[in-house]
N, C-alpha and C positions, 0 to 999 in steps of 0.2 A: 916573512911577512908580518908584519904592523901589527901591531895588537891594538880592538879598539874601543881596548879599556882599559889603563893601566893603574898596576898598585900601589902606592912608593909605601911602606909600615917607617915610619918614624917621631921614638921615645913616648911607644902606647900607646899612636893615633895611629890610622889608618887614612892615605890621602886617594881618593879614588880618581882620576881622571877618563874623562870621552874626550878617546882622540881621533876625530876625525875632521884634524881641521880645516884642513881640502874644502871638506866640505860643510865646514859649518858643524858640523858635530850634526848632522841630522840623524836623526833616529833609522834605522833598520833595525829590522831582526836578528840579524848574524852581530849587533852592537846590546841588543839586550839578552845576547844565550850569552856573551862574555860578561854582558854588568849582571847577570847572576850567581853562573858561578861563581864570581865576587864573592856575595850578601852572601850566600847558603857559604861562603866559606868563610865567614867572618864571624858569622850568627855562633857558628861551632870555635870562634877565637875571645869567647867578650870576657875571658880569667885573664890575654895580653895582648887584649887592642880593647881601650877601653872608650874611643871615642873613633865615629869618621867621616871625612870632611870630600866631597862628591862636586869637584867639578870642568870649568870643564878644560881642549887644550886649543892654545892657537888666538884665534880672538873673537872668540865666543864663549857662554853658558855653552845653548845647542838651540839652530835654526828652525828645530818641529821636526814633526814626524816629516821621514823620509821621502815627501811629498815618489819621486819617484823609483818608492819600493811600491808603494801605495797601490801605482799604472800600476808595476809593468806586474800584481799580483803575487801577493803575499804568499808563503806558505813557513811558519811555525809550526812550531813542535808539536805547540796544542789548540786547543782556544782555549784567547784571550790571555795568551799568555806574558805577554806587555804587558795590558792590566798586572797580571797576580806578582807580577817581580817588580814589579811600583810599587804593591803591598806587601812584602815580602827586604822591599829596600827598609818600608816606611814602617812595618813591627822588628827590626832589628833592634837585641836587643837595646846594646848600646846609640848614647846621643847620634842626633846625626848630620851635618850643620850646611850645606848649600852654600856656594859660592859660584855667587853669579854675574860676574861683568859681560859687558857685549852684548846683546840678541837673548831673550829665553820665553818661544815666541809657544803655542798651541801645546805639541807637544813635549817638545822642553818645559813652559810649567805647569808644568801634568806632572813631569818629573821633578824638578821645583818643589815642587805642596811636597815631594814627601819627606820632607824634612822637618829636623823639630826646631832649625832652628833655619833660616835666610839672612845668610849676609846681602850686597850689593852691593856693587863700585859702582862707581859716578856714573861711567858709560852704559851702566845697565839700562838694559830697556823690555820692557813685560809688554804682554799679549795673547789674548786667546781671540785668530783669529780663525773657528770654525767654524764662524758660519758663511767668513767670505772667500768658503769651498766648497759649502755644501757641507757638511760633516758635521756632526753631534759628540764628543765626549763620549771616551768608552775609559779614559786612560784618568776615572780616577777626579776628573778637577770640576765636576756638578758639585760635587758634594765637598773638596777638601778646598776648591777657591769658598765656599760661601762664610767654612767655619776660620779662613782668615779673615779677611777683608768684612763680611757681613753679608747678609743678602742686600741687599741693595746698589752695591759697588761692584759683586759679583753680577748683577742681572749687565750694569752698563759696561762694564768686560767683554760679558763677552753678547751684546748687541751691540755696538759699537764697535767692534775690533779694537777698538784706541792702540794703540803703543804709549805709557807709561816709564817715565824712564825712573832709577833709581830712584830720587828723593820724594819722590811721590807716592812710589811703593811703601818706601818706608813710611808716609804721614800715615800710604792709608791700613799698613797694620804686614800687611804681604811681603814688605822685610821688614826684618829684624832691624836690622843698622844700616849704612850707606857713607860708604865713606871712597876717598878720594881713587883711582885704582893704584897710586905707588904706595898710598897706603897700606890696600888693601894681604897682600900677602902679610908683613906684622900684626895688621888686625886679627889674621882669621889665627895668625901663628899663636896671642898673645890670648888670645878666647878660650881654642886649642888648649892650652898648657893651665889654665884657672882650672877647665870642669876636667881635666885631667886629676887635678893634684889634688880633686875633693875623691869622697867616697864610690868606686865603680859600687859596688855592691847598691849603694844610692841610690846611682844614677838608673839601673835596671831595674832598680822596684817602680821606684815613682812612675821609670815610662810603661809597665806593664799598668800600673797605675792609673794615670792621664789617659793613653788606651783602653784601659777599659771600664773608664765610666765615661769615657767621653757621651754627649747625649743625656746620660740615664737626668733622670728630673736629683734636685737637691738630696734629697731621702736618702734615695736608692746608693748615688754618686760617697755619702757620708758613713751609710752602715757599709760600706765595701775599703772603705779607710779605715774602716776606728775595725771593725769586725774580722775584715779578710786580710789585717798592715802582716807582712813582714817582717816588721821587729826590727830590731837591732842586728846593723852589718857583726862579722866576724873581727872587724881593724876598728872595730867600735872603743875597745878597750885600749887601744896602744894608743888611736889620735886625739884621746881622754886625757891620757900620759902625759902623751906632747905635749897638752901644749900648760896641762899644770905644771911639770920639767919646766914653759921656758915664760912661768908670769911668775915677780919677784914679788918673794917671800916678807907676809904683813910684817910692817912694825910688833 
């Protein structure tokens, strides 16, 4: 039986792939169960895995929540299982990069919004179609989408069910970058390498700080940064020494 979510470790990073290409990676309870197991494992491996990539196999990232799964009556292990799994994914200690090619609709968009960064190929197509099916978001879209694109654009996406290209997603801030599909793998590899080359201590501390202060008034956020700082990492001295060793001696 094939895995619904696969994992590949590569030079300090981990790549998770949604693996239902014959169903355009439509999201089922079983797929979420496998995704959750990977997330729980990765959260315990922050010292050996410094960044995580989430993408889809085949023609697209994800066509969204599997409508057949909905109509047949889902039986998740516990209430709000999918939403909780997406939240755990968003809260991973490591930076999370979501890579989107092809369609990324509705539930797939809710999943993609868990990413710290979203990279789109030019083939990417984003849409929230909850209203098309007389549904409302329950996996975080109503909160994460406005924080990415602003309240007005989020309303436009939610009310019209329009489809947006990768370039349009980049322009509105939904995607952090949009590149040609042929260059997508190379771009993502370089991005991950750049992230992994920096201090993993700083990445984990900075992500916690950003998550903990999201939505706070400026004064409260500044107090969190200044008075609850995690300070210097164990690799600080080695990094400064390595930089100093590369500098030419002063005349």
